[in-house]
Structures are given as C-alpha cells and as structure tokens.
Residue, then its C-alpha position, 0 to 999 in steps of 0.5 A: m500500499s502506498h502512502t497515499s493508499n493510506e493516507a485515503s484509507v485511515v481518513k475513510n475509515f479511522w473514525p468508524k473503526l476507533k468507535k466500534s472498537l473503543a471498549s476492546i481495546p486499551f491502546a485507544e489512546e496512543v492510536v489516537a495520539s499517532y492519527y493526530c500525529a500522522f496528519d499534523p503538517a509539522t510531522p515529517l513524511k516520514v514518520k506521516g508513512i510509517l504511523l500511517a503505515a501502522l493506522a492503515y493495519f489497525i483498521m483493516p478487516i482482515d488481521v493475522i490475528p482476528d480482532f474479534i477473538l476475545g483477549l487476541g484479537f488487538t495483540d497484533d495491531m498493539a504490536v505494529l503500533y507500538t512498533a511504529i511509535s519507538l520508531i516515531r517516538s520524539h515526533m509525538t508530542q503531549a499536544h497530540r498526547d492531549r487531543a488523543k485524551e479530549t477525544l477519547e472522553k468525547l468519544r466514549a461520552e457520546i457512545v453512554e449517551s446513545s447507550 
C-alpha cells in the first residue's frame, strides 16, 4: 500500500473503526495520538508514512489475529502500532497526546449517551 492509499484509507475508516472497538482496545489513546501526529502538518513525511501504515493496519478488516478473538484480537494491532511509535517517538508531542485524551473522553461520553 502506498502512502497516498494508506492516507485515504485511514481518513475514511479510522473513526468508525475506533468507535466500534473503543471498549475493546486498551491502547486507544496511543492510536488516536498516532492519528493526530500523522495528520499534523509539522510531522515529517517519513514519520507520517510510518504512522499511516500502522494506522492502516489497525483499520484493515483482515488481520493476522482477527479482532473479534477476545483477549488476543488486538495484540497484532498493538504490536504494529507500538513498533511504529518506538520508531517515531520524538515526533509525537504532548499536544498530540492531550488532543487524543480529549477526543476519547468525548467519544466515550457519546457512546454512553447513545446507550
């Protein structure tokens, strides 16, 4: 997958996938911070490419370990994301993390309200 197709796929599918699986993934804040870092204009192109590839893997409907398997389903997604983050750690800012935390609080509140 190229950088452009990863970006298009992430833009289209990221938020629906996150909302659907929010309760199941303990690393949601890292996922959303990665999203914000990837789409930050100040983020270098190479870093964006790494993050978009990891985020594209997160939203792919077919995984090495299917997401619906309780306890294991997101372990491959987590491994891919944490590997990507370890490679680009210096580019993920506190602002990305703060924005991710705020976004997740809003999403969780929306989910509770709609239940």
